[in-house]
NUKESE-724226 format. One line per 10 residues: number of its first residue (from 0); their letters; for each residue y, z, x of N, C-alpha, C. Coordinates in steps of 0.001 Angstrom, whole numbers, plus 500000, padded with zeros to 6 digits. Example, Ala and Ser with C-alpha at 12.3 -4.5 7.8 and 13.67 -1.06 7.14 Angstrom:
REM NUKESE-724226
0) as) 494310:507800:513190:495500:507800:512300:496700:507800:513200  497750:507080:512850:498940:507140:513670:500030:507870:512900 .
REM end
This chain:
REM NUKESE-724226
0) xxxxxxxxxx) 874958:633241:868208:874825:634680:867918:873378:635166:868003  873153:636296:868722:871814:636890:868906:871508:637724:867751  870784:637262:866734:870545:638117:865503:869529:639230:865849  868654:639002:866769:867664:640058:867112:868382:641220:867806  869369:640907:868632:870181:641960:869331:870915:642731:868334  871609:642065:867404:872325:642782:866390:871486:643699:865522  870267:643150:865234:869327:644038:864440:868929:645302:865176  868669:645097:866498:868304:646243:867312:869380:647288:867456  870691:646751:867509:871795:647661:867655:872023:648404:866334  871837:647743:865200:871905:648339:863920:870880:649477:863780 .
10) xxxxxxxxxx) 869691:649215:864213:868616:650213:864183:868931:651424:865005  869434:651185:866253:869812:652306:867151:870920:653135:866604  871865:652492:865891:873048:653211:865394:872718:653813:863999  871507:653565:863543:871078:654152:862212:870107:655274:862334  870024:655923:863429:869083:656992:863606:867705:656636:863889  867465:655391:864277:866091:654995:864628:865342:654354:863398  864227:653744:863713:863477:652965:862711:862894:653856:861583  862761:655119:861862:862169:656001:860832:863157:656345:859737  864409:655968:859887:865432:656355:858915:865642:655255:857866  864821:654164:857839:865013:653038:856912:863940:653217:855790 .
20) xxxxxxxxxx) 864440:653070:854519:863571:652945:853393:863260:651448:853180  864294:650640:852983:864121:649196:852732:865370:648452:853101  865190:647184:853357:866222:646195:853726:866181:645020:852887  867320:644615:852288:867434:643358:851574:868710:642654:851942  868971:641484:851397:870228:640799:851700:870653:640043:850474  871969:639757:850329:872528:638831:849412:873168:637679:850204  874068:636981:849646:874636:635811:850320:875456:636227:851583  876073:637331:851532:876918:637651:852692:876718:639072:853281  875810:639884:852662:875575:641211:853043:874158:641571:853380  873889:642451:854344:872638:643057:854562:872691:644420:853983 .
30) xxxxxxxxxx) 871726:644677:852994:871747:645893:852247:870650:646848:852703  870997:647998:853132:870052:648952:853766:870063:650197:852974  868866:650672:852561:868690:651949:851958:868139:652921:852993  868890:653906:853348:868573:654858:854412:867921:656158:853795  867094:656782:854627:866546:658066:854153:867521:659171:854293  868312:659149:855370:869358:660175:855618:870545:659510:856192  871537:659334:855317:872807:658649:855679:873584:659365:856827  873425:660635:856886:874161:661475:857854:873769:661051:859309  872638:660451:859512:872156:659978:860849:872765:658659:861260  873430:658087:860335:873958:656695:860618:875422:656677:861138 .
40) xxxxxxxxxx) 875630:656005:862170:877049:655887:862714:877614:654603:862120  878249:654715:860974:878794:653639:860258:879981:652898:860996  880787:653794:861695:881951:653287:862396:881507:652358:863544  880502:652791:864275:879987:651929:865385:879351:650698:864952  878605:650756:863785:877965:649499:863208:879119:648551:862746  880237:649123:862236:881355:648291:861804:881940:647499:862987  881832:648135:864172:882522:647496:865322:881597:646524:866049  880364:646364:865517:879425:645395:866213:879905:643935:866069  879641:643154:867031:879981:641731:867020:879271:641061:865825  880131:640408:865045:879531:639713:863840:879703:640451:862523 .
50) xxxxxxxxxx) 879859:641793:862664:880037:642614:861466:881473:642585:861022  881692:642224:859741:883017:642096:859142:883506:643344:858422  882549:644208:858123:882901:645372:857331:881708:646066:856744  881930:647205:856148:880808:648010:855582:881283:648493:854185  880411:648287:853146:880701:648845:851854:879560:649866:851502  879986:651087:851223:878990:652147:850897:878923:652289:849393  877801:651898:848779:877592:651978:847366:876291:652724:847126  875417:652174:846248:874092:652692:846037:873223:652467:847350  873634:651476:848089:873031:651271:849413:874125:650893:850395  873834:650939:851743:874812:650604:852712:874838:649109:852822 .
60) xxxxxxxxxx) 875952:648499:852597:876128:647032:852653:876890:646602:853874  876214:645991:854766:876839:645507:856038:877235:644033:855806  878560:643793:855811:879044:642474:855550:879070:641664:856822  878367:640537:856850:878237:639684:858068:878584:638257:857838  878731:637844:856494:879102:636513:856183:877907:635629:855773  878164:634538:855188:877163:633598:854680:876327:632985:855858  875046:632864:855630:874151:632247:856580:873593:633272:857638  874330:634379:857804:873943:635344:858819:873105:636467:858209  873461:636861:857000:872791:638039:856373:871293:637819:856257  870809:636638:855944:869392:636373:855774:868709:636594:857135 .
70) xxxxxxxxxx) 869388:635987:858181:868730:636061:859547:868654:637461:860089  869659:638207:859918:869719:639600:860386:868712:640432:859580  868656:640221:858296:867654:640969:857463:866237:640713:857952  865944:639425:858191:864639:638953:858694:864265:639679:860008  865273:639710:860914:865042:640348:862192:864801:641845:862024  865546:642434:861205:865361:643915:860901:863925:644117:860348  863478:643310:859394:862120:643521:858852:861064:643292:859873  861359:642266:860684:860301:641999:861795:860157:643213:862679  861273:643803:863092:861266:644958:863955:860671:646215:863338  861136:646448:862066:860822:647658:861377:859443:647539:860678 .
80) xxxxxxxxxx) 859042:646260:860351:857786:646123:859634:857797:646795:858183  858973:646695:857609:859128:647202:856264:859821:646191:855388  859541:646238:854061:860308:645293:853167:860278:645845:851775  859652:646990:851511:859580:647459:850155:860439:648717:849982  860874:648928:848834:861666:650043:848444:860747:651263:848289  861093:652380:848987:860295:653570:848932:861041:654777:848378  862321:654509:847891:863038:655673:847403:862772:655809:845943  863509:656726:845254:863342:657027:843815:864594:656625:843149  864608:655318:842695:865906:654860:841983:866040:655501:840613  867318:655486:840172:867680:655990:838858:867318:654941:837776 .
90) xxxxxxxxxx) 867301:655295:836544:867037:654369:835472:867984:653198:835458  869290:653580:835667:870294:652479:835799:870009:651542:836889  869603:652037:838115:869301:651158:839268:868085:650275:838913  867079:650915:838306:865899:650108:837926:866215:648943:836974  867089:649330:835932:867469:648220:834972:868159:647126:835685  869209:647505:836458:870026:646462:837114:869245:645642:838165  868299:646357:838825:867451:645620:839790:866510:644732:839137  866000:645091:837885:865097:644294:837125:865763:643040:836687  867016:643127:836158:867767:641928:835742:868068:641052:836965  868435:641648:838070:868674:640878:839284:867468:640104:839701 .
100) xxxxxxxxxx) 866276:640801:839713:865026:640124:840227:864680:639008:839226  865059:639091:838021:864723:638038:837069:865655:636795:837206  866982:637076:837350:867939:636027:837307:868253:635372:838690  868242:636248:839769:868611:635713:841047:867698:634524:841544  866441:634610:841360:865591:633406:841750:865944:632055:841120  866630:632184:839985:866941:630945:839255:868337:630414:839759  869102:631231:840477:870504:630800:840806:870483:629601:841762  869644:629480:842771:869718:628258:843590:869515:627011:842781  868630:626962:841767:868368:625830:840899:869552:625546:840113  870227:626621:839602:871391:626441:838740:872540:625901:839520 .
110) xxxxxxxxxx) 872727:626440:840736:873809:625851:841567:873521:624440:841903  872347:624061:842328:871971:622671:842712:872183:621722:841527  871684:622094:840370:871910:621252:839192:873340:621196:838786  874043:622332:838897:875456:622333:838527:876296:621462:839405  876050:621468:840696:876718:620569:841569:876433:619094:841297  875176:618849:841123:874811:617474:840728:875466:616993:839432  875432:617920:838480:876118:617517:837214:877617:617335:837371  878271:618181:838212:879631:618131:838432:880019:616800:839132  879253:616444:840234:879527:615152:840937:879381:613999:839955  878336:614032:839121:878106:612985:838189:879222:612882:837169 .
120) xxxxxxxxxx) 879737:614047:836756:880863:613995:835825:882033:613351:836442  882294:613561:837729:883419:612945:838448:883215:611415:838433  881941:610959:838783:881691:609573:838827:881883:608915:837445  881334:609600:836397:881437:609049:835086:882863:609028:834551  883706:610047:835043:885148:610003:834672:885828:608860:835207  885567:608540:836502:886176:607339:837068:885729:606064:836362  884369:606041:835931:883948:604811:835173:884590:604735:833831  884880:605872:833139:885611:605781:831865:887016:605241:832048  887663:605706:833145:888984:605185:833434:889016:603663:833645  888012:603171:834328:887891:601710:834594:887606:600965:833286 .
130) xxxxxxxxxx) 886795:601584:832376:886611:600951:831065:887859:600798:830336  888665:601824:830321:889986:601713:829579:890866:600672:830217  891017:600782:831576:891967:599948:832270:891584:598409:832277  890262:598143:832341:889773:596804:832415:889290:596209:831081  889263:597075:830070:888694:596642:828782:887328:596267:828793  886493:596955:829536:885036:596677:829647:884370:596884:828294  883467:596085:827932:882695:596210:826701:881259:596511:826983  880543:597164:826027:879152:597347:826142:878328:595977:826038  877297:595958:826868:876486:594704:826811:875024:595046:826728  874321:594485:825757:872903:594794:825617:872560:596195:825430 .
140) xxxxxxxxxx) 871770:596764:826347:871415:598162:826185:872298:599084:826962  873276:598514:827697:874166:599328:828434:875415:599728:827755  875908:600897:827824:877209:601340:827266:878293:600805:828174  879546:600856:827687:880681:600357:828503:880695:601198:829824  880519:602435:829704:880568:603238:830877:879435:602854:831943  878262:602595:831392:877154:602210:832263:877426:600857:832922  878122:599911:832155:878447:598667:832726:879383:598822:833888  880332:599732:833827:881209:600000:834858:880529:600570:836054  879590:601513:835784:878836:602097:836913:877927:601070:837556  877351:600139:836711:876463:599115:837287:877305:598122:838116 .
150) xxxxxxxxxx) 878583:597937:837815:879431:597067:838532:879692:597617:839912  879673:598930:840048:879793:599580:841360:878449:599807:842031  877456:599340:841453:876050:599557:841992:875709:600994:842132  876137:601867:841243:875808:603265:841285:875242:603782:839959  874890:602872:839033:874219:603303:837845:872962:604140:838047  872196:603679:838983:870923:604438:839234:871271:605742:839853  872273:605839:840769:872666:607129:841348:873172:608103:840200  873949:607583:839313:874477:608385:838233:873319:608896:837361  872345:607984:837082:871204:608403:836256:870416:609492:836961  870251:609329:838277:869436:610313:839063:870128:611623:838968 .
160) xxxxxxxxxx) 871431:611729:839221:872218:612972:839177:872143:613625:837834  872168:612732:836798:871989:613310:835447:870753:613993:835169  869645:613365:835678:868322:613951:835630:868198:615215:836329  868715:615302:837518:868693:616480:838325:869551:617586:837634  870717:617214:837122:871609:618118:836528:871037:618794:835295  870326:618006:834496:869752:618469:833232:868447:619161:833395  867795:618967:834517:866407:619457:834788:866365:620999:834722  867408:621628:835227:867411:623117:835148:867851:623658:833834  869007:623212:833261:869568:623750:832042:868672:623438:830808  868008:622291:830770:867208:622021:829589:865975:622901:829440 .
170) xxxxxxxxxx) 865482:623406:830623:864235:624230:830664:864456:625569:831220  865726:626063:831146:866065:627392:831760:865206:628483:831160  864954:628404:829853:864176:629523:829166:862782:629540:829764  862162:628480:830172:860877:628460:830824:860897:629132:832194  861970:628686:832978:862054:629306:834305:862280:630829:834299  863087:631299:833348:863392:632702:833154:862081:633446:832677  861350:632750:831882:860036:633306:831363:859103:633550:832569  859100:632629:833532:858243:632706:834696:858719:633818:835615  860017:633890:835923:860525:634925:836815:860364:636291:836185  860574:636374:834820:860402:637700:834174:858979:638158:834202 .
180) xxxxxxxxxx) 857978:637191:834034:856640:637562:834161:856197:638058:835517  856836:637465:836533:856611:637986:837876:857062:639332:838130  858263:639697:837519:858860:641021:837649:858054:642026:836886  857504:641648:835646:856735:642553:834841:855301:642533:835148  854975:641795:836244:853540:641797:836785:852581:641382:835708  852851:640224:835105:851882:639611:834198:851737:638157:834560  850946:637407:833779:850675:636019:834081:851933:635201:833995  852383:634532:835098:853670:633841:835122:853637:632581:834246  852410:631963:834181:852408:630744:833302:852459:631140:831835  851911:632233:831426:852117:632687:830070:853563:633017:829773 .
190) xxxxxxxxxx) 854198:633578:830710:855668:633813:830597:856409:632521:830412  856014:631514:831213:856630:630156:831048:856381:629568:829681  855166:629823:829174:854813:629338:827829:855655:629949:826779  855894:631253:826947:856776:631919:825912:858178:631339:825990  858628:631029:827232:859971:630384:827330:859957:629036:826640  858834:628305:826797:858683:626944:826205:858770:627044:824664  858116:628107:824139:858125:628274:822671:859540:628410:822176  860397:629022:822964:861841:629176:822621:862565:627934:822437  862128:626867:823153:862930:625585:823090:862090:624522:822399  860998:624924:821783:860130:623915:821058:860903:623202:819918 .
200) xxxxxxxxxx) 860676:621888:819818:861367:621143:818783:860877:621446:817325  859701:622003:817239:859124:622247:815881:859631:623482:815242  860492:624236:815932:860954:625561:815422:861736:625416:814115  862334:624247:813890:863084:624032:812679:862304:624205:811472  860937:623822:811515:860070:623876:810368:859854:625361:809945  860047:626292:810888:859924:627760:810612:861219:628382:810335  862265:627587:810173:863587:628144:809885:864281:628692:811104  863813:628363:812304:864425:628820:813515:865074:627705:814215  865977:628026:815162:866595:626948:815993:866087:626986:817411  866017:625786:818038:865621:625795:819448:866567:626569:820280 .
210) xxxxxxxxxx) 866048:627456:821109:866928:628242:821980:867379:629544:821330  866995:629733:820065:867540:630967:819414:866963:632238:820034  867864:633162:820252:867417:634417:820943:867866:634430:822407  868077:633199:822932:868578:633140:824302:867636:633675:825325  868218:633861:826526:867421:634244:827659:867022:635718:827542  867837:636582:826932:867498:637927:826760:866291:638088:825783  866222:637257:824819:865041:637253:824000:863772:636864:824723  863904:635872:825671:862710:635525:826437:862240:636701:827274  863237:637448:827858:862934:638524:828782:862190:639655:828049  862766:639970:826839:862102:641032:826110:860699:640526:825583 .
220) xxxxxxxxxx) 860602:639255:825221:859345:638714:824821:858282:638838:825985  858667:638501:827076:857726:638582:828299:857422:640042:828594  858355:640924:828457:858030:642320:828614:856970:642736:827637  857078:642362:826386:856110:642687:825356:854772:642018:825695  854840:640800:826175:853599:640135:826607:852862:640841:827650  853550:641396:828629:852892:642136:829695:852166:643345:829145  852782:644044:828165:852189:645262:827576:850955:644846:826804  851030:643771:826012:849929:643332:825208:848759:642881:826038  849038:642171:827070:847956:641644:827987:847253:642804:828663  848035:643886:829094:847429:645006:829668:846489:645741:828693 .
230) xxxxxxxxxx) 846953:645883:827464:846206:646547:826406:844947:645831:826131  845020:644465:825987:843836:643642:825642:842751:643720:826791  843265:643801:828003:842344:643866:829113:841351:645145:829088  841966:646162:828460:841146:647463:828227:840056:647300:827152  840273:646434:826247:839239:646369:825111:838385:645176:825144  838783:644076:825797:837986:642866:825821:837019:642995:826968  835707:642727:826724:834657:642836:827764:835028:641809:828910  834568:642260:830149:834944:641492:831330:834393:640007:831191  833189:639920:830635:832624:638521:830497:833440:637518:829686  834209:638054:828729:835069:637267:827852:836547:637319:828313 .
240) xxxxxxxxxx) 836862:638026:829315:838260:638198:829687:839039:636933:829935  838404:636070:830716:839031:634795:831182:839479:633939:829978  838641:633972:828926:838933:633118:827790:839797:633817:826720  839360:635085:826353:839987:635711:825206:841345:636386:825521  841392:636962:826682:842721:637709:827056:843900:636824:826950  843958:635698:827760:845188:634881:827682:845384:634225:826268  844256:633980:825576:844405:633369:824250:845059:634309:823278  844479:635547:823144:845017:636490:822210:846411:637008:822682  846609:637058:823997:847891:637542:824506:849022:636613:824021  848817:635302:824182:849917:634405:823833:849996:634253:822227 .
250) xxxxxxxxxx) 848835:634299:821524:848851:634204:820059:849584:635374:819462  849222:636603:819943:849819:637791:819363:851306:637892:819722  851603:637706:821034:852992:637758:821500:853822:636700:820856  853242:635504:820796:853955:634343:820270:854293:634573:818790  853324:635121:818067:853591:635426:816626:854654:636394:816453  854575:637524:817180:855684:638595:817119:857009:637991:817580  856956:637114:818559:858168:636484:819048:858880:635635:818077  858089:634855:817308:858671:634037:816285:859101:634766:815029  858334:635785:814648:858632:636568:813453:859804:637522:813676  859860:638166:814760:860800:639324:814960:861770:639110:816129 .
260) xxxxxxxxxx) 861234:638828:817252:862103:638855:818489:863203:637723:818431  862758:636503:818151:863739:635470:818139:864868:635666:817186  864530:636041:815833:865637:636285:814936:866589:637381:815329  865985:638503:815791:866764:639673:816181:867540:639365:817431  866874:638832:818448:867605:638481:819731:868638:637447:819502  868391:636470:818612:869389:635456:818219:870620:636111:817707  870439:637083:816806:871561:637798:816168:872386:638534:817243  871655:639252:818135:872298:640000:819241:873018:639098:820222  872355:637968:820545:872962:637035:821492:874222:636401:820918  874155:636017:819626:875370:635458:818987:876478:636509:818930 .
270) xxxxxxxxxx) 876060:637757:818734:877079:638869:818686:877784:639011:820015  876890:638968:821096:877485:639162:822458:878381:637970:822798  877951:636736:822579:878740:635606:822879:880056:635490:822058  879855:635811:820768:881037:635749:819909:882052:636891:820350  881453:638049:820766:882334:639174:821164:883159:638738:822377  882413:638184:823388:883059:637760:824596:884164:636732:824358  883836:635748:823516:884818:634671:823176:886011:635276:822469  885733:636186:821520:886807:636865:820797:887669:637630:821715  887183:638321:822679:887983:639073:823604:888873:638179:824410  888234:637050:824875:889063:636053:825677:890139:635455:824895 .
280) xxxxxxxxxx) 889807:635151:823617:890797:634483:822722:891898:635405:822429  891598:636669:822010:892584:637684:821697:893475:638049:822892  892787:638316:824009:893573:638787:825192:894359:637661:825843  893896:636409:825672:894637:635258:826220:894865:635346:827703  896099:634979:828069:896409:634901:829493:896423:636320:830164  896696:637356:829273:896653:638741:829792:895217:639081:830230  894237:638739:829401:892854:638906:829725:892451:638247:831053  893005:636974:831165:892741:636220:832442:893264:636964:833615  894492:637508:833431:895153:638217:834565:894286:639417:834955  893881:640225:833947:893218:641523:834251:891851:641206:834884 .
290) xxxxxxxxxx) 891125:640263:834334:889732:639974:834833:889840:639455:836299  890717:638565:836561:890860:637972:837901:891347:639046:838897  892279:639895:838448:892818:640946:839339:891763:641980:839619  890868:642298:838663:889888:643324:838822:888675:642799:839649  888431:641491:839677:887217:640957:840268:887164:641218:841805  888209:641241:842597:887958:641578:843927:887390:642936:844155  887735:643879:843239:887100:645207:843318:885642:645158:842937  885264:644281:842077:883887:644109:841687:883075:643600:842885  883691:642603:843641:883028:642085:844793:882891:643135:845795  883939:643941:846056:883933:644939:847081:882834:646035:846842 .
300) xxxxxxxxxx) 882498:646273:845621:881476:647361:845204:880125:646633:844954  880087:645291:844969:878824:644641:844676:878440:644560:843238  879355:644946:842305:879109:644983:840916:879218:643591:840234  879776:642605:841045:880012:641274:840476:878690:640588:840038  877544:640987:840731:876226:640381:840397:875864:640627:838962  876411:641723:838355:876041:642104:837022:876502:641129:836004  877437:640249:836351:877897:639190:835386:877007:637984:835324  876059:637816:836248:875152:636666:836285:874371:636505:834941  873765:637528:834394:873015:637351:833098:873979:636879:832009  875242:637382:832004:876178:637011:830903:876568:635502:831141 .
310) xxxxxxxxxx) 876754:635079:832354:877098:633673:832606:875929:632757:832108  874684:633205:832425:873533:632338:832046:873352:632333:830575  873644:633418:829880:873508:633393:828455:874577:632524:827816  875788:632533:828346:876897:631628:827935:876486:630176:828124  875962:629925:829308:875602:628539:829626:874488:628063:828757  873473:628990:828513:872398:628614:827688:872756:628347:826247  873724:629131:825752:874085:629137:824400:875196:628083:824071  876261:628013:824902:877411:627162:824629:877497:625985:825586  876817:626072:826742:876865:624953:827736:877996:625138:828730  878866:626116:828568:879924:626384:829514:880146:627945:829589 .
320) xxxxxxxxxx) 880810:628391:830700:881168:629738:830817:882689:629840:831171  883479:630432:830270:884900:630596:830629:885182:631790:831558  884226:632670:831758:884476:633787:832608:884359:633405:834059  883441:632473:834421:883304:632161:835820:884538:631622:836469  885251:630748:835764:886497:630145:836373:887595:631213:836482  887624:632210:835553:888578:633335:835692:888260:634140:836937  886933:634513:837088:886632:635413:838169:886815:634765:839533  886614:633459:839681:886698:632902:841073:888134:632694:841487  889097:633015:840599:890501:633068:841028:890732:634095:842066  889816:635084:842082:889872:636148:843158:889897:635487:844514 .
330) xxxxxxxxxx) 889126:634424:844642:889055:633666:845852:890403:633153:846279  891185:632610:845384:892490:632098:845602:893419:633215:846142  893345:634390:845468:894209:635555:845946:893820:636005:847370  892519:635961:847697:892122:636363:849051:892592:635377:850098  892569:634090:849724:893024:633045:850750:894474:633188:850918  895232:633390:849862:896710:633473:849932:897097:634761:850759  896460:635883:850444:896778:637104:851212:896344:636937:852641  895215:636372:852903:894713:636123:854250:895680:635305:855087  896159:634246:854439:897144:633346:855224:898421:634137:855572  898900:634938:854633:900097:635740:854906:899888:636690:856057 .
340) xxxxxxxxxx) 898731:637380:856029:898428:638314:857085:898251:637642:858451  897730:636476:858395:897542:635650:859630:898908:635340:860252  899867:635041:859453:901255:634707:859899:901989:635968:860371  901707:637108:859625:902428:638320:859980:901934:639042:861209  900619:638978:861338:899948:639845:862385:900214:639317:863848  900344:640263:864735:900505:639919:866187:899336:640360:866988  898382:640827:866240:897133:641344:866854:896125:640083:867012  895832:639806:868284:894952:638661:868603:893544:638714:867893  893033:639963:867717:891743:640184:867107:891822:639832:865608  892941:640274:864978:893123:639962:863572:893265:638472:863332 .
350) xxxxxxxxxx) 894035:637825:864211:894236:636361:864069:892963:635579:864305  892154:636038:865260:890896:635414:865555:889912:635532:864286  889801:636748:863731:889001:636911:862538:889509:636096:861353  890825:636096:861230:891401:635379:860038:891205:633876:860134  891275:633321:861347:891159:631867:861450:889660:631467:861167  888719:632299:861436:887295:632024:861082:886986:632380:859633  887567:633407:859051:887223:633877:857757:887954:633058:856595  889132:632760:856738:889960:632084:855708:889326:630668:855291  888949:629816:856274:888399:628568:855848:887022:628824:855075  886222:629781:855494:884980:630096:854746:885272:630513:853358 .
360) xxxxxxxxxx) 886268:631349:853146:886715:631749:851807:887237:630654:850949  888097:629833:851597:888672:628670:850849:887577:627704:850323  886507:627628:851143:885410:626687:850753:884458:627349:849754  884208:628700:849869:883101:629218:849104:883075:630712:848906  883093:631528:849960:882747:632931:849895:883927:633810:850274  884263:634854:849432:885370:635666:849694:885237:636797:850646  883994:637331:850780:883793:638567:851619:884299:638484:853005  884214:637363:853752:884709:637376:855164:886163:637681:855232  886988:637114:854363:888396:637403:854306:888713:638775:853795  887926:639221:852761:888194:640476:852192:887930:641569:853127 .
370) xxxxxxxxxx) 886816:641631:853760:886491:642734:854707:887069:642498:856075  887212:641271:856510:887677:641153:857841:889181:641157:858026  889942:640747:856962:891347:640556:857043:892156:641402:856108  891794:641201:854782:892627:641777:853718:892586:643326:853593  891351:643818:853526:891206:645279:853404:891719:646023:854640  891375:645559:855847:891957:646279:857036:893449:646377:857087  894101:645414:856428:895652:645394:856467:896228:646695:855797  895459:647259:854824:895964:648373:854132:896726:648164:852892  897186:646962:852641:897912:646629:851591:897566:645264:850931  896937:644451:851758:896631:643069:851331:895691:642936:850189 .
380) xxxxxxxxxx) 894801:643978:850025:893775:643893:848964:894488:643929:847616  895504:644820:847481:896224:644987:846244:897009:643680:845920  897748:643177:846918:898503:641986:846675:897701:640767:846406  896488:640764:847067:895550:639630:846815:895082:639753:845367  894748:640889:844902:894248:641121:843531:895265:640750:842448  896534:641078:842748:897648:640699:841816:897818:639182:841809  897795:638542:843013:897963:637135:843092:896837:636435:842353  895604:636927:842500:894414:636368:841780:894685:636416:840280  895326:637516:839842:895582:637710:838397:896436:636564:837827  897424:636048:838672:898238:634952:838171:897414:633701:838062 .
390) xxxxxxxxxx) 896493:633503:839025:895580:632371:838887:894723:632444:837659  894233:633645:837367:893482:633885:836106:894335:633562:834843  895549:633856:834848:896484:633574:833804:896484:632054:833490  896612:631306:834593:896700:629833:834501:895380:629312:833950  894270:629819:834478:892936:629353:834029:892808:629520:832503  893201:630624:831984:893146:630887:830518:894137:630044:829781  895330:629916:830317:896371:629078:829663:895912:627657:829552  895188:627155:830516:894740:625751:830549:893350:625597:830007  892709:626735:829707:891297:626693:829138:890365:625977:830036  890267:626343:831334:889414:625742:832273:888063:626596:832244 .
400) xxxxxxxxxx) 886973:625858:831964:885656:626416:831948:884727:625768:832962  883576:626369:833122:882580:625850:834111:881280:625515:833397  880646:624437:833792:879369:624042:833283:878189:624544:834037  878442:625307:835072:877390:626018:835907:878059:627093:836666  877307:627920:837366:877843:628940:838274:877359:628701:839632  878181:629189:840632:877781:628966:842029:878790:629744:842879  879122:629097:844068:880067:629656:844945:881506:629457:844481  882431:630158:844988:883848:630056:844599:884554:629027:845405  885892:629134:845374:886712:628226:846210:886551:626782:845821  886632:625955:846774:886514:624452:846540:885037:624062:846239 .
410) xxxxxxxxxx) 884135:624952:846518:882717:624646:846179:882517:624741:844657  883442:625372:843972:883332:625482:842505:883895:624277:841788  884582:623406:842533:885179:622211:841905:884184:621331:841099  883100:620988:841659:882187:620171:840928:881546:620830:839680  881769:622147:839532:881128:622867:838472:882028:622994:837311  883244:622476:837435:884277:622553:836365:883921:621587:835237  883929:622134:834001:883563:621372:832855:884650:620481:832291  884246:619393:831683:885152:618525:830920:886208:617830:831836  885859:617670:833081:886722:616981:834019:888104:617644:834309  888203:618940:834052:889486:619726:834224:889688:620116:835629 .
420) xxxxxxxxxx) 889443:619164:836584:889598:619514:838032:890988:619792:838457  891895:618964:837892:893368:619128:838308:893832:620507:837805  893421:620906:836611:893816:622154:836063:893281:623335:836894  892080:623126:837438:891375:624172:838258:892221:624274:839575  892486:623151:840194:893232:623162:841440:894632:623788:841242  895275:623379:840106:896604:623930:839812:896571:625439:839672  895516:625952:838935:895386:627418:838810:895096:628094:840118  894244:627481:840929:893905:627989:842222:895136:628106:843075  896025:627005:843076:897197:626915:843873:898218:628059:843419  898269:628323:842110:899130:629391:841584:898717:630740:842113 .
430) xxxxxxxxxx) 897392:630990:842063:896847:632309:842560:897088:632423:844020  896842:631347:844792:897021:631433:846284:898474:631656:846615  899416:630856:846034:900771:631060:846344:901374:632390:845894  900975:632902:844762:901408:634169:844271:900944:635309:845269  899691:635268:845673:899177:636238:846659:899854:636127:847925  900130:634878:848421:900795:634683:849691:902186:635323:849671  902987:634940:848627:904357:635521:848518:904379:636983:848459  903437:637625:847616:903453:639032:847493:902978:639730:848776  901973:639184:849480:901517:639785:850722:902519:639635:851796  903108:638506:851947:904118:638287:852966:905326:639190:852700 .
440) xxxxxxxxx) 905777:639278:851514:906948:640093:851093:906672:641625:851403  905486:642124:851010:905120:643494:851225:904947:643797:852703  904332:642782:853376:904111:642894:854793:905377:643052:855559  906322:642237:855229:907592:642235:855888:908345:643570:855649  908255:644031:854355:908911:645336:854006:908219:646496:854780  906918:646376:854958:906215:647485:855653:906328:647295:857161  906818:646136:857647:906942:645796:859035:905508:645774:859646  904641:645075:858947:903227:644939:859346:903123:643984:860538  902428:644337:861531:902262:643543:862756:900768:643370:863085 .
REM end
């Protein structure tokens, strides 16, 4: 695929290079903010080779699929020589963009550590089964599980995966402190120090708990740190700035953080987590159905990214997130609906798109099937959403949770907590089959071809 050619065609169909404010991308979409949307030929862009669809929200989102969005965005920026936002966003947009800029840089590390942790959990689960079946006993400094792993010559591998898996989650507050400091344009290392204060072991002496206040407490603390540092720079002489400004910044902010921010943020964080868990407990399988059924619409509008901070707070506080497994059932619904449309359709173009999109969705990302197959059918999006709801019901019924967040589909399997892999696959199968039956039935009734 010629990404430079696609970029040039997008520019030509967008009213020329002068009509661009800024260009960004996510995993599957190129996001463009235009100066004048009326100059843009969206229908022609939608028909370009490699474009799977367009979603018009706060920005124009061109869906091209995983691996392609980054390359097309880079080509657009090279040609346009722009990369910064020059429009006037609303307060809501600024708030959401700020959260996104803080949390998104941490996602690759969370995904990598989550997959490492998941693979290691599978290995250790197999070792536990061998311990029970063979009656293996602990020897010396090794536990029975470690003896089994050592017998397979993979004890070192398991230990390595454990180190990698814990490296992100144990110090997540530090990483968020650093990214928050970058966003708030203050010293990133000082932001990291504030995050380190959050997880310090000595906090119990002060009547606080390690991690109290969560990630949102760290973010607010770094925001305050940026304000204090800016104020101190105005009053401290230049000759003393290098020594006194960082010292007083961290001492003043750290003091306020321990005295006020951590206790208050801890209370609010507990309230948020308890509220989410209460809603899930009270709503039960009905809540699972609704969330899974609604999630395809969140993906379509790009609002699903707003759940990332909630996932991270749940992971930071409880070690698992029950919402992630519910939401990824949308992937099962899309695959089921896509397969039904593939069988029903007699259009060679639809079949070609479906054959490429469905495997990608089954493995990881839902957008190719959503925009390339399901939405164009005119009815598949609704049946896919309903089918996903049944998968969500099973997830809640079986209480399947995730120990990390990442891609959906089979890529989410290593992220499943407590070894509940079979329950995840069972729930996924229910969502897929329900969506397939509904879509095929409705398609037959509508005489879809």
